C-alpha positions in Angstrom: 6.2 -9.7 25.3 7.8 -7.4 22.6 6.5 -3.9 22.7 6.9 -0.6 24.3 7.3 -0.4 28.1 5.6 2.5 29.9 5.8 3.8 33.5 3.3 6.4 34.6 2.0 8.3 37.5 -0.9 10.7 37.3 -2.1 11.1 33.8 -0.4 12.0 30.5 -0.2 11.2 26.9 2.4 9.3 24.9 4.7 8.6 27.7 4.5 12.0 29.2 4.0 12.3 33.0 1.3 14.2 34.7 3.3 17.4 34.5 3.6 17.3 30.7 7.2 16.3 30.9 8.7 13.4 28.9 9.1 10.2 30.8 12.3 8.9 29.2 11.6 5.3 30.1 8.2 5.4 28.5 8.7 7.7 25.5 9.4 6.2 22.1 9.2 9.0 19.4 9.5 6.5 16.5 6.4 4.6 17.8 4.4 7.8 18.1 5.9 9.4 15.0 2.8 8.9 12.9 1.2 11.9 14.7 -2.0 10.0 15.4 -1.1 7.5 18.1 -2.4 8.4 21.5 -2.3 6.6 24.8 -3.9 8.0 27.9 -2.5 6.9 31.2 -4.3 7.4 34.6 -3.3 6.2 38.0 0.1 4.6 38.6 1.7 1.4 37.2 3.7 -0.2 34.6 2.8 -2.0 31.4 3.8 -3.0 27.9 2.0 -2.1 24.8 2.5 -4.6 22.0 4.5 -3.2 19.1 2.7 -3.2 15.8 4.6 -4.6 12.9 6.1 -1.8 10.8 4.7 -1.1 7.4 7.6 -1.6 5.0 5.9 0.8 2.5 5.9 3.6 5.1 9.0 5.0 6.7 9.0 5.0 10.5 10.0 8.7 10.7 8.3 11.3 8.5 10.1 14.4 7.3 8.7 17.8 8.2 7.5 18.2 4.7 5.6 14.9 4.8 4.1 15.8 8.1 2.8 19.1 6.8 1.4 17.5 3.6 -0.3 14.8 5.6 -1.7 17.3 8.0 -3.3 19.3 5.2 -4.9 16.1 3.8 -6.3 15.3 7.3 -7.7 18.8 7.7 -9.2 18.8 4.2 -10.9 15.5 5.0 -12.2 16.9 8.3 -13.8 19.8 6.4 -15.3 17.3 3.9 -16.6 15.0 6.7 -18.3 17.9 8.5 -20.4 18.4 5.3 -21.1 14.7 4.6 -18.6 14.4 1.8 -16.5 11.4 1.0 -12.9 11.4 2.3 -10.2 12.0 -0.3 -7.5 9.4 -0.7 -3.9 10.4 -1.0 -2.7 9.8 -4.5 1.1 9.7 -4.8 1.2 10.9 -8.4 -0.8 14.0 -7.4 1.6 14.5 -4.4 4.6 14.4 -6.7 3.0 16.8 -9.2 2.2 19.2 -6.3 5.7 19.0 -4.9 7.2 19.7 -8.2 5.0 22.7 -8.8 5.6 24.1 -5.4 9.4 23.8 -5.8 9.2 25.3 -9.3 7.3 28.3 -8.1 9.8 28.9 -5.3 12.9 28.4 -7.4 11.8 30.4 -10.4 10.0 33.1 -8.3 6.5 32.9 -9.9 3.1 32.3 -8.3 0.6 30.9 -10.8 -1.3 27.8 -11.8 0.5 28.1 -15.1 4.2 27.7 -15.4 6.1 30.5 -17.2 6.0 28.2 -20.3 2.2 28.0 -20.0 1.9 24.4 -18.7 -1.4 24.1 -16.9 -2.2 22.0 -13.8 -4.0 19.2 -15.7 -1.0 18.9 -18.0 1.4 18.6 -15.0 -0.8 16.1 -13.3 -1.1 14.0 -16.5 2.7 14.2 -17.0 3.1 12.8 -13.5 1.1 9.8 -14.6 -2.3 10.7 -13.1 -5.0 10.2 -15.8 -8.0 12.0 -14.0 -6.8 15.6 -13.1 -9.5 17.8 -11.7 -8.3 21.1 -10.0 -5.5 22.8 -8.1 -5.1 25.2 -5.1 -1.8 27.1 -4.5 -0.6 29.3 -1.8 2.5 31.0 -0.4 2.0 31.1 3.3 3.4 30.1 6.7 4.7 26.5 6.9 1.7 25.6 8.9 -1.0 23.2 7.7 -3.8 24.7 9.7 -3.0 28.2 8.4 -3.0 27.2 4.7 -6.3 25.2 5.0 -8.0 28.1 6.8 -6.8 30.4 4.1 -8.1 28.1 1.4 -11.4 27.6 3.1 -11.8 31.4 3.4 -11.3 31.8 -0.3 -14.4 30.9 -2.4 -12.6 29.4 -5.3 -10.3 27.3 -3.2 -13.1 26.3 -0.9 -15.1 25.0 -4.0 -12.2 22.7 -4.8 -11.8 21.4 -1.3 -15.5 20.6 -1.0 -16.2 19.4 -4.6 -18.3 16.3 -4.1 -17.0 14.8 -7.4 -13.3 14.7 -6.3 -11.9 11.4 -4.9 -8.1 11.9 -4.7 -5.7 14.5 -3.4 -2.0 15.2 -3.4 -0.4 18.0 -1.4 3.1 19.3 -2.0 4.9 21.8 0.1 8.3 23.3 -0.6 10.3 24.6 2.3 13.2 26.8 1.2 16.1 27.0 3.7 15.7 30.1 5.7 12.5 31.3 4.0 9.8 32.5 6.4 7.1 31.1 4.1 6.3 27.8 2.3 5.1 27.2 -1.2 2.0 25.0 -1.3 0.2 23.1 -4.1 -2.9 21.0 -3.7 -3.9 18.8 -6.6 -7.3 17.1 -6.9 -8.4 14.1 -9.0 -11.6 12.5 -10.0 -10.6 8.9 -9.1 
């Protein structure tokens, strides 16, 4: 049977032994690279977990930037779910618009919803091909998804955007400048 072979003793997660150390024979970082796969082992034994067919639309290994962006979306959707709001779907055009604005802010040393030329968030989202722009959050903060979501949730204006019941789409873009202690974050929201 094709799949991932695991050996375990005690209990652990994702091929880690009971002492929290990696079990090289049972650890496959590509398989668990989506950040959400979890296996719990108890007792002793061996086994094979069938391999899922890879999704050709999604790379097997995410970059740090993609992981941070996806983590922000997950945390935002957790905040929304706790309040009975619909989950926002990731919209690639909003993500691209967000990434471009984060990079632009970092490279041209400004921090604003408006570019130095006066281009507004809805114009940038529309230029990226998204026809239903709604709102934007920005931040310059640690490259840590939890930190940026907590900061936004503690800011009334940003919180209103995250919890807006009319929004249906989200795109998060982070720019990580080499050697910089902070990251530039943009979060775009859409109505559909």
